[in-house]
C-alpha positions as CSV (number, residue, x, y, z in Angstrom):
1,H,-7.2,-4.8,-21.3
2,D,-10.3,-6.4,-22.8
3,T,-11.9,-9.7,-21.8
4,M,-9.3,-11.6,-23.8
5,F,-6.5,-9.8,-22.0
6,H,-5.3,-7.9,-25.1
7,P,-3.3,-5.0,-23.7
8,N,-4.4,-1.4,-24.0
9,H,-1.9,0.5,-26.2
10,G,-2.2,3.8,-24.3
11,V,-2.4,7.2,-26.0
12,V,-1.6,7.0,-29.8
13,A,-1.9,10.1,-32.0
14,L,-1.5,8.4,-35.5
15,K,-1.8,4.7,-35.9
16,M,-1.7,2.7,-39.1
17,V,-2.0,-1.1,-39.5
18,E,-1.3,-3.0,-42.7
19,L,-1.3,0.2,-44.8
20,K,0.1,-0.4,-48.3
21,V,0.5,3.2,-49.4
22,G,0.3,6.4,-47.4
23,V,1.6,10.0,-47.6
24,F,1.5,12.3,-44.5
25,T,2.5,15.9,-45.1
26,N,2.4,18.9,-42.8
27,V,1.2,17.0,-39.7
28,D,1.7,18.4,-36.2
29,I,1.4,16.0,-33.2
30,Y,1.8,17.8,-29.9
31,N,0.7,18.1,-26.2
32,L,-0.2,14.4,-25.6
33,R,-0.4,13.3,-22.0
34,N,-1.2,9.9,-20.5
35,S,-1.9,9.7,-16.8
36,A,-2.9,6.0,-16.8
37,D,-1.5,3.6,-14.2
38,W,1.6,1.5,-15.1
39,Q,0.0,-1.4,-13.4
40,I,-3.6,-1.6,-12.5
41,W,-5.1,-3.5,-9.5
42,T,-7.2,-6.0,-11.5
43,C,-4.3,-7.3,-13.5
44,R,-2.6,-8.5,-10.3
45,N,-5.2,-11.1,-9.9
46,K,-6.0,-14.7,-10.9
47,W,-9.4,-15.8,-11.8
48,Q,-11.0,-19.2,-11.5
49,L,-13.2,-21.1,-14.0
50,Q,-16.3,-22.4,-12.2
51,P,-17.0,-25.1,-11.3
52,S,-13.7,-26.7,-12.2
53,G,-11.7,-24.3,-10.0
54,E,-9.0,-24.0,-12.8
55,D,-6.8,-20.9,-12.2
56,I,-6.5,-18.5,-15.2
57,M,-4.4,-15.4,-15.5
58,A,-3.8,-12.6,-18.0
59,V,-1.2,-14.4,-20.0
60,T,-1.3,-12.3,-23.2
61,A,-0.7,-9.1,-21.3
62,D,2.3,-8.7,-19.1
63,R,1.0,-7.8,-15.7
64,N,3.9,-5.4,-15.3
65,S,3.6,-4.0,-18.8
66,E,3.7,-0.3,-19.4
67,Q,1.6,-0.5,-22.6
68,A,-1.5,1.3,-21.2
69,A,0.6,4.1,-19.7
70,M,2.6,4.8,-22.9
71,V,2.3,7.7,-25.3
72,R,3.1,7.2,-29.0
73,G,3.2,9.9,-31.6
74,V,3.1,7.6,-34.6
75,E,2.6,3.8,-34.5
76,I,3.2,1.9,-37.7
77,I,2.3,-1.8,-37.8
78,R,3.0,-4.1,-40.8
79,S,2.9,-1.2,-43.2
80,E,4.9,-0.3,-46.3
81,Q,5.3,2.5,-48.9
82,L,4.8,5.3,-46.4
83,K,6.1,8.9,-46.7
84,F,6.3,11.4,-43.9
85,N,7.1,14.9,-44.9
86,E,7.2,17.9,-42.5
87,V,5.9,16.0,-39.6
88,Q,6.5,17.5,-36.1
89,V,6.1,15.5,-32.9
90,D,6.4,17.7,-29.8
91,N,5.7,17.5,-26.0
92,L,4.7,13.9,-25.3
93,H,4.4,13.1,-21.6
94,S,3.6,9.9,-19.7
95,V,3.0,10.1,-16.0
96,E,3.9,6.5,-15.2
97,G,5.1,5.0,-18.5
98,S,7.3,5.8,-21.5
99,T,7.0,7.9,-24.7
100,L,7.9,7.1,-28.3
101,G,8.0,9.5,-31.2
102,F,7.8,6.9,-33.9
103,E,7.4,3.1,-33.4
104,V,7.7,0.7,-36.4
105,I,6.4,-2.8,-35.8
106,G,7.0,-5.4,-38.5
107,D,5.4,-8.8,-39.0
108,G,6.9,-11.2,-36.5
109,N,5.4,-14.2,-38.3
110,D,6.9,-13.2,-41.7
111,R,10.0,-15.3,-42.4
112,T,10.8,-13.9,-45.9
113,D,14.1,-12.2,-46.4
114,H,13.2,-8.6,-46.9
115,D,13.1,-5.4,-44.9
116,D,9.7,-4.3,-43.8
117,D,10.7,-0.7,-43.4
118,I,12.4,-0.2,-46.8
119,G,9.5,1.7,-48.1
120,I,9.1,4.1,-45.2
121,K,10.6,7.5,-46.0
122,Y,11.2,10.5,-43.7
123,S,11.8,14.1,-44.7
124,K,11.9,17.1,-42.5
125,V,10.6,15.1,-39.5
126,S,11.2,16.4,-36.0
127,V,10.7,14.7,-32.6
128,K,11.4,16.6,-29.4
129,N,10.3,17.1,-25.7
130,L,9.6,13.5,-24.8
131,S,9.3,12.8,-21.1
132,G,8.3,9.9,-18.9
133,P,9.7,7.8,-16.0
134,R,10.2,4.5,-17.9
135,G,12.3,5.3,-20.9
136,N,11.7,7.6,-23.9
137,M,12.8,7.2,-27.5
138,P,12.4,9.3,-30.7
139,F,12.4,6.1,-32.8
140,K,11.9,2.4,-32.0
141,S,11.5,-0.7,-34.2
142,S,10.6,-4.3,-33.5
143,D,10.1,-7.4,-35.6
144,T,11.7,-5.6,-38.5
145,R,15.2,-5.0,-39.8
146,I,16.3,-1.4,-40.2
147,A,18.6,-0.7,-43.2
148,S,19.6,2.6,-41.7
149,P,18.3,4.9,-38.9
150,P,15.7,7.4,-40.0
151,S,17.1,10.8,-40.9
152,F,15.1,13.2,-38.8
153,S,16.0,15.6,-36.0
154,A,15.4,14.5,-32.4
155,G,15.8,16.3,-29.1
156,A,17.2,14.5,-26.0
157,P,14.4,12.8,-24.2
158,E,13.8,13.7,-20.5
159,E,13.7,11.0,-17.8
160,V,11.4,11.8,-14.9
161,D,10.9,9.9,-11.7
162,A,7.2,9.2,-11.0
163,S,7.9,6.8,-8.2
164,L,7.8,9.5,-5.5
165,S,4.6,11.1,-6.5
166,N,1.5,11.1,-4.3
167,P,-1.5,8.9,-5.1
168,R,-4.4,10.8,-6.8
169,M,-6.7,10.5,-3.7
170,I,-5.7,9.9,-0.1
171,L,-8.3,9.4,2.7
172,N,-7.1,9.3,6.2
173,Y,-9.2,7.7,9.0
174,Q,-8.5,6.5,12.5
175,M,-9.5,5.4,16.0
176,T,-7.9,7.4,18.8
177,N,-8.2,6.3,22.5
178,A,-11.4,4.5,21.8
179,R,-12.5,2.5,24.9
180,S,-14.4,-0.8,25.3
181,P,-15.0,-3.0,28.3
182,R,-12.4,-5.6,29.2
183,A,-13.5,-8.8,30.9
184,A,-11.5,-10.1,33.8
185,D,-8.3,-11.9,32.6
186,E,-9.3,-11.3,28.9
187,S,-6.0,-11.5,27.0
188,V,-7.2,-10.9,23.5
189,P,-10.2,-8.5,22.8
190,T,-12.8,-9.0,20.2
191,L,-13.9,-6.5,17.6
192,T,-17.6,-6.2,18.0
193,Y,-19.6,-6.7,14.8
194,S,-23.2,-6.4,15.8
195,T,-26.3,-7.7,13.9
196,L,-28.6,-5.4,15.8
197,D,-30.2,-2.8,13.4
198,T,-27.4,-3.7,10.9
199,V,-29.6,-4.2,7.9
200,D,-31.6,-1.0,8.7
201,D,-28.4,1.0,9.1
202,L,-27.0,-0.5,5.8
203,K,-30.1,0.6,3.9
204,L,-30.0,4.1,5.5
205,T,-26.4,4.9,4.9
206,T,-25.5,3.1,1.6
207,T,-27.0,2.6,-1.8
208,L,-27.8,-1.0,-0.8
209,D,-31.3,0.2,0.3
210,T,-33.3,-2.9,-0.6
211,D,-33.0,-6.6,0.3
212,E,-32.5,-7.4,-3.4
213,K,-29.5,-5.1,-3.6
214,I,-28.0,-6.5,-0.4
215,V,-28.3,-10.0,-1.7
216,S,-26.8,-9.0,-5.0
217,H,-23.8,-7.5,-3.2
218,R,-23.5,-10.7,-1.1
219,R,-23.3,-12.7,-4.3
220,R,-20.2,-10.6,-5.3
221,V,-18.7,-11.1,-1.9
222,L,-19.1,-14.9,-2.0
223,A,-17.7,-14.9,-5.5
224,F,-14.6,-13.1,-4.2
225,Y,-14.2,-15.6,-1.4
226,E,-14.6,-18.5,-3.9
227,Q,-12.1,-17.0,-6.4
228,H,-9.5,-15.5,-4.0
229,Y,-9.6,-18.1,-1.2
230,G,-11.0,-21.2,-2.9
231,M,-14.0,-21.4,-0.5
232,R,-17.1,-23.4,-1.5
233,F,-20.7,-22.8,-0.5
234,A,-23.9,-24.8,-0.8
235,E,-26.2,-24.2,-3.7
236,D,-28.8,-22.6,-1.5
237,A,-26.3,-20.2,0.2
238,H,-27.9,-17.2,-1.6
239,E,-31.3,-18.1,-0.3
240,K,-30.2,-17.6,3.3
241,G,-31.4,-14.6,5.3
242,I,-29.1,-11.6,5.3
243,L,-28.2,-12.1,8.9
244,D,-28.0,-15.9,8.8
245,P,-24.5,-17.4,9.0
246,I,-23.4,-19.2,5.8
247,T,-21.5,-22.4,6.3
248,V,-18.2,-22.6,4.4
249,L,-17.6,-25.9,2.6
250,D,-14.1,-27.3,1.9
251,R,-12.9,-28.1,-1.6
252,N,-14.6,-31.5,-1.5
253,M,-18.0,-29.8,-0.7
254,Q,-18.0,-31.0,2.9
255,E,-19.2,-28.8,5.7
256,T,-16.7,-27.2,8.0
257,D,-17.0,-25.2,11.3
258,S,-16.1,-22.0,9.5
259,V,-18.8,-19.5,8.6
260,I,-19.5,-16.2,6.8
261,Q,-21.4,-13.8,9.1
262,F,-22.7,-10.3,8.2
263,G,-22.4,-7.5,10.8
264,K,-21.6,-3.9,11.4
265,L,-18.6,-2.6,13.4
266,S,-19.7,-1.0,16.7
267,H,-19.5,2.8,16.9
268,D,-17.8,2.3,20.3
269,T,-14.6,2.1,18.2
270,E,-15.1,5.8,17.3
271,Y,-14.0,5.0,13.8
272,H,-13.9,8.3,11.9
273,A,-12.4,9.9,8.8
274,T,-10.3,13.0,9.3
275,S,-9.2,14.3,5.9
276,M,-9.2,13.8,2.2
277,C,-6.6,15.0,-0.3
278,I,-6.8,15.1,-4.1
279,T,-3.7,15.4,-6.2
280,D,-2.8,15.5,-9.9
281,G,-0.8,12.3,-9.7
282,D,2.3,14.1,-10.8
283,G,3.2,15.5,-7.4
284,V,2.8,19.0,-8.6
285,D,-0.7,20.2,-7.6
286,G,-2.9,19.0,-4.8
287,S,-5.4,20.2,-2.2
288,C,-7.0,18.8,1.0
289,T,-10.1,19.3,3.1
290,D,-9.7,20.9,6.5
291,A,-9.7,18.4,9.3
292,F,-13.1,17.0,10.0
293,T,-14.8,14.2,11.9
294,G,-16.9,11.9,9.7
295,L,-18.0,8.7,11.3
296,V,-17.4,5.5,9.5
297,H,-20.1,2.9,8.9
298,D,-18.3,-0.4,8.4
299,F,-20.4,-3.3,7.2
300,A,-18.7,-6.7,6.6
301,W,-19.3,-10.2,5.5
302,N,-16.8,-11.7,7.9
303,F,-15.0,-15.0,7.4
304,L,-14.8,-16.6,10.8
305,P,-12.7,-19.8,10.9
306,G,-13.8,-22.4,13.4
307,P,-11.7,-24.3,16.0
308,N,-10.6,-26.7,13.3
309,G,-9.4,-23.9,11.1
310,Y,-9.8,-23.8,7.3
311,T,-7.5,-24.5,4.3
312,F,-7.4,-21.8,1.6
313,Y,-7.0,-22.6,-2.1
314,G,-7.8,-20.4,-5.0
315,A,-5.6,-17.5,-6.0
316,F,-4.4,-17.0,-2.4
317,G,-3.8,-20.5,-1.3
318,G,-2.8,-22.1,-4.6
319,D,-3.1,-25.7,-5.4
320,H,-1.1,-26.8,-2.4
321,G,-3.3,-24.8,0.0
322,K,-2.6,-22.6,3.1
323,F,-4.0,-23.5,6.5
324,C,-5.8,-20.7,8.4
325,P,-6.2,-21.2,12.2
326,E,-9.0,-20.0,14.4
327,N,-9.3,-16.2,15.1
328,H,-7.6,-15.3,11.8
329,I,-10.4,-13.2,10.3
330,I,-11.1,-11.9,6.8
331,W,-13.2,-8.8,6.2
332,V,-15.0,-8.2,3.0
333,G,-17.6,-5.4,2.9
334,L,-18.2,-1.8,2.4
335,Y,-17.6,1.6,4.1
336,S,-19.9,4.6,4.2
337,F,-18.0,7.7,5.3
338,E,-20.0,10.6,6.6
339,R,-19.1,14.3,6.1
340,V,-16.4,13.7,3.4
341,E,-16.9,17.1,1.7
342,F,-14.7,18.0,-1.2
343,P,-15.9,20.8,-3.5
344,G,-16.6,19.5,-7.0
345,V,-15.8,15.9,-6.0
346,N,-18.1,14.9,-3.2
347,E,-20.7,17.3,-1.7
348,G,-23.4,16.5,0.7
349,K,-23.1,12.7,0.2
350,N,-21.5,9.8,2.0
351,L,-18.4,8.3,0.4
352,Q,-19.1,4.7,-0.3
353,V,-16.2,2.2,-0.8
354,E,-16.2,-1.6,-1.2
355,Y,-13.3,-3.4,0.4
356,Y,-11.9,-6.9,-0.1
357,G,-9.5,-8.4,2.4
358,E,-6.2,-9.5,0.7
359,C,-5.1,-11.7,3.5
360,P,-6.4,-13.0,6.9
361,T,-6.0,-10.7,10.0
362,P,-5.2,-12.3,13.3
363,L,-5.9,-10.5,16.6
364,E,-2.8,-11.5,18.6
365,R,-0.6,-10.3,21.4
366,I,2.6,-8.6,20.1
367,W,4.1,-7.6,23.4
368,K,2.8,-8.6,26.9
369,D,-0.8,-7.3,27.1
370,R,-0.6,-5.3,23.9
371,V,-2.7,-6.8,21.0
372,S,-2.5,-5.8,17.4
373,F,-4.4,-6.3,14.1
374,Y,-4.3,-4.7,10.7
375,I,-6.3,-4.1,7.5
376,N,-4.9,-4.8,4.1
377,C,-7.7,-4.5,1.6
378,A,-8.2,-3.9,-2.1
379,V,-10.9,-1.2,-2.4
380,E,-13.2,-0.1,-5.2
381,S,-15.2,3.1,-5.5
382,D,-17.5,4.3,-8.3
383,Q,-16.0,7.7,-7.7
384,F,-12.2,6.9,-7.5
385,G,-11.8,3.5,-9.1
386,K,-9.5,0.9,-7.5
387,G,-7.1,1.3,-4.7
388,M,-5.8,0.0,-1.4
389,A,-6.7,0.5,2.3
390,T,-3.9,-0.4,4.8
391,G,-3.2,0.4,8.5
392,G,-2.1,-0.9,11.8
393,Y,-4.1,-1.0,15.1
394,T,-3.4,-1.8,18.8
395,F,-5.4,-2.7,21.8
396,E,-3.9,-1.9,25.2
397,P,-5.4,-2.4,28.7
398,S,-6.2,0.8,30.7
399,D,-4.3,1.5,33.9
400,D,-6.9,-0.2,36.0
401,G,-7.3,-3.1,33.6
402,T,-11.0,-2.7,33.1
403,E,-11.0,-1.4,29.6
404,W,-9.3,-1.8,26.3
405,I,-7.9,1.3,24.6
406,L,-7.9,1.1,20.8
407,Q,-5.7,3.1,18.4
408,G,-5.6,2.7,14.7
409,Y,-4.4,4.9,11.8
410,P,-5.2,3.5,8.3
411,S,-5.1,5.3,5.0
412,M,-7.0,4.6,1.8
413,I,-5.3,5.5,-1.4
414,F,-6.5,5.6,-5.0
415,D,-4.3,6.2,-8.0
416,D,-6.9,5.4,-10.6
417,Q,-8.9,7.6,-12.9
418,V,-12.7,7.3,-13.4
419,I,-14.1,8.8,-16.5
420,N,-17.7,9.2,-15.2
421,P,-17.5,9.1,-11.4
422,V,-20.8,8.2,-9.7
423,P,-21.2,9.5,-6.1
424,S,-23.4,7.8,-3.5
425,T,-27.0,8.9,-3.4
426,K,-27.1,8.8,0.4
427,G,-26.0,11.6,2.7
428,T,-26.3,11.0,6.4
429,T,-25.3,12.7,9.7
430,F,-27.0,10.4,12.1
431,F,-24.2,10.4,14.7
432,D,-23.4,14.2,15.0
433,D,-24.1,14.0,18.8
434,D,-21.2,11.6,19.2
435,I,-18.7,13.8,17.3
436,P,-17.7,16.2,20.1
437,N,-16.6,13.2,22.2
438,I,-14.4,11.6,19.6
439,Q,-10.7,12.1,20.2
440,T,-8.1,13.0,17.6
441,N,-4.4,14.1,17.4
442,D,-2.8,17.5,16.9
443,W,-0.4,16.2,14.2
444,R,-0.5,13.3,11.8
445,F,1.9,12.4,9.0
446,S,0.6,9.6,6.8
447,F,3.4,7.8,4.9
448,L,3.9,4.9,2.5
449,A,6.7,2.9,1.0
450,D,6.0,1.2,-2.4
451,G,9.4,0.7,-4.0
452,T,10.6,-2.3,-6.0
453,F,13.7,-4.3,-5.0
454,N,15.6,-6.4,-7.6
455,T,15.6,-9.5,-5.5
456,L,14.1,-13.0,-5.6
457,L,13.6,-13.0,-1.8
458,S,10.1,-12.4,-0.4
459,G,8.2,-12.0,2.9
460,T,10.3,-11.9,6.0
461,E,13.6,-12.5,4.2
462,A,13.1,-9.5,1.9
463,V,12.0,-7.1,4.6
464,T,14.4,-7.8,7.5
465,L,17.2,-10.1,6.6
466,S,18.4,-9.1,3.1
467,S,20.1,-6.0,2.0
468,A,17.1,-5.2,-0.2
469,H,15.1,-3.2,2.4
470,H,17.9,-2.3,4.8
471,H,21.5,-1.3,4.0
472,T,23.6,-2.2,7.0
473,H,27.0,-1.7,8.7
474,E,28.7,1.5,7.5
475,A,25.7,2.5,5.5
476,G,23.8,3.1,8.7
477,I,26.6,5.1,10.2
478,L,27.0,7.2,7.1
479,Y,23.3,7.9,7.1
480,M,23.4,9.2,10.7
481,K,26.4,11.4,10.0
482,R,24.9,12.8,6.8
483,F,21.2,13.2,7.6
484,T,21.0,13.7,11.3
485,S,22.6,15.7,14.1
486,L,24.5,12.6,15.2
487,K,27.8,13.7,13.7
488,T,30.4,12.2,16.0
489,Q,31.4,8.7,16.9
490,G,30.5,9.5,20.5
491,Q,27.0,10.5,19.7
492,I,26.3,7.4,17.6
493,K,27.9,5.2,20.3
494,A,25.6,6.7,22.9
495,L,22.6,5.9,20.7
496,R,23.8,2.3,20.4
497,K,24.4,2.0,24.1
498,R,20.9,3.2,24.9
499,F,19.5,0.7,22.4
500,L,21.4,-2.1,24.2
501,V,20.1,-0.9,27.6
502,R,16.5,-0.8,26.2
503,L,16.9,-4.4,24.9
504,R,17.9,-5.4,28.4
505,D,15.6,-3.3,30.6
506,Y,12.4,-3.0,28.5
507,F,12.5,-6.2,26.4
508,G,14.2,-8.4,29.0
509,I,16.9,-9.7,26.6
510,A,19.8,-11.1,28.6
511,I,22.7,-9.0,27.5
512,D,25.3,-6.8,29.2
513,P,25.2,-3.4,27.4
514,H,28.7,-2.5,28.5
515,A,30.3,-5.7,27.1
516,F,30.3,-4.4,23.5
517,D,32.0,-1.1,23.8
518,D,35.0,-2.3,21.8
519,I,32.9,-3.4,18.8
520,P,33.2,-0.9,16.0
521,L,30.0,1.1,15.2
522,D,29.9,-0.4,11.7
523,G,30.5,-3.9,13.0
524,V,28.2,-6.7,14.3
525,I,27.2,-7.4,17.8
526,D,26.8,-11.2,17.7
527,L,24.5,-12.5,20.5
528,G,24.8,-16.1,19.3
529,G,22.3,-18.3,17.5
530,T,22.5,-15.9,14.5
531,N,20.9,-13.1,16.6
532,M,22.7,-9.9,15.5
533,I,22.7,-6.2,16.2
534,V,23.9,-3.9,13.4
535,A,23.6,-0.3,12.2
536,Y,21.1,0.1,9.3
537,E,19.4,2.6,7.0
538,V,16.3,2.1,4.8
539,N,17.2,1.6,1.2
540,E,16.0,4.7,-0.7
541,E,14.6,2.4,-3.4
542,A,11.9,1.7,-0.9
543,N,10.5,5.1,-1.8
544,Q,9.5,5.7,1.8
545,R,7.8,9.1,1.8
546,V,5.1,11.2,3.6
547,M,1.9,11.8,1.7
548,T,-0.1,14.2,3.9
549,K,0.5,16.3,7.0
550,R,-2.0,17.4,9.6
551,D,-1.2,20.5,11.7
552,G,-4.2,21.1,13.9
553,D,-7.2,21.6,11.6
554,K,-5.0,22.3,8.5
555,I,-4.3,19.4,6.2
556,T,-1.8,19.7,3.3
557,P,-0.5,17.2,0.7
558,M,3.2,16.9,1.1
559,P,5.4,18.0,-1.9
560,R,6.5,15.3,-4.3
561,A,9.4,13.2,-3.0
562,S,9.0,14.2,0.7
563,R,11.2,11.3,1.7
564,L,11.0,9.8,5.2
565,H,14.6,8.7,5.7
566,E,15.2,6.1,8.5
567,G,18.3,4.7,10.1
568,G,19.8,3.6,13.5
569,F,20.4,0.2,15.0
570,R,18.4,-3.0,14.7
571,L,18.3,-6.4,16.3
572,V,17.2,-9.2,14.0
573,V,16.4,-12.5,15.6
574,G,18.1,-15.5,14.1
575,R,17.0,-19.1,13.6
576,S,17.5,-20.0,17.2
577,G,15.1,-17.3,18.5
578,I,15.8,-15.3,21.6
579,E,14.3,-15.2,25.0
580,S,12.6,-12.0,26.3
581,D,10.4,-10.9,29.1
582,D,7.4,-12.0,27.0
583,G,8.8,-15.4,26.1
584,R,10.7,-16.5,23.0
585,L,10.9,-14.1,20.1
586,P,10.8,-16.1,16.8
587,W,13.1,-16.0,13.8
588,G,12.7,-12.8,11.7
589,T,11.6,-10.6,14.7
590,M,13.1,-7.2,14.6
591,I,13.6,-4.4,17.2
592,T,14.9,-1.0,16.1
593,E,15.9,2.4,17.5
594,G,17.1,5.4,15.6
595,V,16.2,8.6,13.8
596,F,13.8,9.6,11.0
597,L,14.6,12.5,8.8
598,L,11.4,14.0,7.3
599,E,12.0,16.1,4.3
600,D,9.9,19.2,3.7
601,A,8.2,19.0,7.1
602,T,7.8,22.8,6.8
603,A,8.5,25.1,3.9
604,T,12.0,25.8,5.1
605,D,13.0,22.8,7.4
606,D,13.4,19.1,7.5
607,W,12.7,17.5,10.8
608,E,14.5,14.9,12.9
609,I,12.2,12.5,14.8
610,S,13.8,10.0,17.1
611,F,12.1,6.6,17.6
612,F,12.3,3.3,19.3
613,S,10.3,0.1,19.1
614,L,7.5,-0.3,21.7
615,S,6.7,-3.8,20.4
616,P,8.8,-6.3,18.5
617,I,8.1,-6.4,14.8
618,I,7.0,-10.0,14.5
619,F,5.9,-11.5,11.1
620,N,2.8,-13.6,11.3
621,P,2.0,-16.7,9.2
622,W,1.0,-14.4,6.3
623,S,4.4,-12.6,6.3
624,T,2.7,-9.5,7.7
625,S,3.5,-7.4,10.7
626,V,2.4,-4.3,12.7
627,V,5.0,-1.7,13.5
628,H,4.5,0.2,16.8
629,H,7.1,2.9,17.7
630,H,7.5,5.6,20.3
631,L,8.4,9.0,18.7
632,H,10.0,12.2,20.0
633,H,10.4,15.6,18.3
634,E,11.8,18.6,20.1
635,R,8.8,20.7,19.0
636,L,5.9,18.2,18.8
637,G,6.8,16.2,21.9
638,E,5.9,12.6,22.3
639,G,4.2,10.6,19.5
640,R,3.5,7.2,18.1
641,L,4.0,5.4,14.8
642,Y,1.6,2.7,13.6
643,A,2.3,0.9,10.4
644,T,1.5,-2.3,8.5
645,V,4.1,-4.3,6.6
646,P,2.2,-6.7,4.3
647,L,3.6,-9.5,2.2
648,P,5.6,-8.0,-0.7
649,E,4.1,-8.4,-4.1
650,T,6.2,-10.5,-6.5
651,R,6.7,-9.0,-10.0
652,N,8.8,-9.7,-13.0
653,D,11.4,-7.1,-12.0
654,G,11.6,-8.0,-8.3
655,I,9.4,-7.5,-5.3
656,T,7.3,-4.5,-4.5
657,I,6.8,-3.5,-0.8
658,L,3.4,-2.2,0.3
659,I,4.1,-0.5,3.6
660,R,1.5,2.1,4.9
661,G,1.6,3.9,8.3
662,A,1.1,7.1,10.2
663,M,3.1,9.1,12.8
664,V,0.9,11.0,15.3
665,F,1.7,13.6,18.0
666,G,-0.6,15.1,20.6
667,N,-3.1,13.2,22.7
668,V,-0.8,10.2,23.1
669,D,0.5,8.5,26.2
670,D,3.5,10.5,27.5
671,G,4.5,7.8,30.0
672,L,7.6,6.8,28.0
673,Q,9.7,9.9,27.7
674,Q,12.6,10.1,25.3
675,E,15.9,11.0,26.7
676,N,18.2,13.4,24.9
677,I,20.4,11.2,22.5
678,F,22.1,14.1,20.8
679,S,24.8,14.8,23.4
680,E,27.9,12.7,23.9
């Protein structure tokens, strides 16, 4: 849209507005294709007028509109006395929107009693081969009365499902078994953002190679904090030194104990990119780099709330405000990825990406000594446009307790198109000596779930408690019998029994696993206090699917609609909470065990992967959680799943989930072996 939020009308072959007389003879319209996004990232935002702080939104353009993604053969607006003779419309395709052969739009403000389309005549007109995922029509009219349907031939439109296609660009990066010192009795680690040599490294590895450019970028960062979180800053904030902390003011312009501090993530985290894939957006063609190790330079203007916390307003906090406690950090900055080489796309240069934290990130214990955090950022690139970066991370103490071991598997995805992509001018390989020491995994499957549920629920209720995300009871049993090797009642009952034993022995929940043998498999095990165990499967409308596969050094984009089916048994904690070996688990917590079915794992086979929760899935104050599972596959052995489940996005047609994660095998802890669950 433009600055007044007028919607883009997409691809239009022949458009006429307020035409009084027109004759169109022997016209062929064919092979039109629109690959634009159905919903772009910028239109999901609010803006604020400064200095009043008034929220404004794109009110004249529906944020969920498919206008920009549409294809129209002929668009007629408030026009009369038109004749179409021997006009052929053929092969119109929209990747994410809809297609129209002819669209007639009358004058919605005209209240006179006449038919706007009386003077439009059609002779030997043909419309055929229309395709798109959101509805296709040979003829459509609005704001005008039709005396009779136009008499022209029309083929049957084709509905295609674009919801299971891969994004246009996928970048996988990770931390694998990275180690950092752990102080005695340190229960929660810190991510080290150093100021030492930070400015020099920023100038060497990014296009922000002068103080003026860095300060200009900081202005954009502070503007984002103001607009998105309602933060306020003193008038002289931009005169501060680059490394000086900037005090955050409250909405009344009073100083707080929260600050913005610039720094660079320590390379001790061994943050590195491993692969990049480019697809056509249709799920038909795609190619990937081979596996590589490209160190990540991560620079951030961190929001650090003080002991008194901070109250957000703006687009995130709204007029009522949202309180943020200490240690709930926000990261806004930029990445510079080394060695991201893709012929014809990025050669010999670093990949530079700006990122903007969509919500705060707490570093918090999720189970005993295990600590988690996540990233959930909007990203922007001069090469790939706008996208999202999401992933889950864990810290765990080493066996001797002297070190933290860090794991993390984020993915960055772009589904945008940039007409004139501009790569970075910087290409660096400063840390090649460190690359041989960086650990990685033999296998990695990066997945996402971005479906839309027709529900008014949101947050914890939508993801765990409603039937939107999980279908329960007999649906879970039918899933196991249909998709997995658990075909008999005895096999499924053995899975449920082992889940109950794990709840008792691993999580310390006071239950007798043998007390529920008479409960039907599709029934409910009621533990009291609305704590319930039930069979489940993930709703296929979640569009949970695998994007990329790593097998050693070979990376491949997965075929379109490579679904990741999931089902088993779950415990959902009710309003009373439930006691465990690590204290009380709060309402909404979920623990699961079951089987994934990965479609198209090889050219000929789907794969079964069994799993169980290593940590409870606990939703934090921002309705976001980290999922951490143990995996087992008969060929790949033991593995881990790391995923982030952010707050769903509310839309006109329901809520859209935004789950991202990875399953990894090889070079993981084999201490928790998976028993055979496939025998009675």
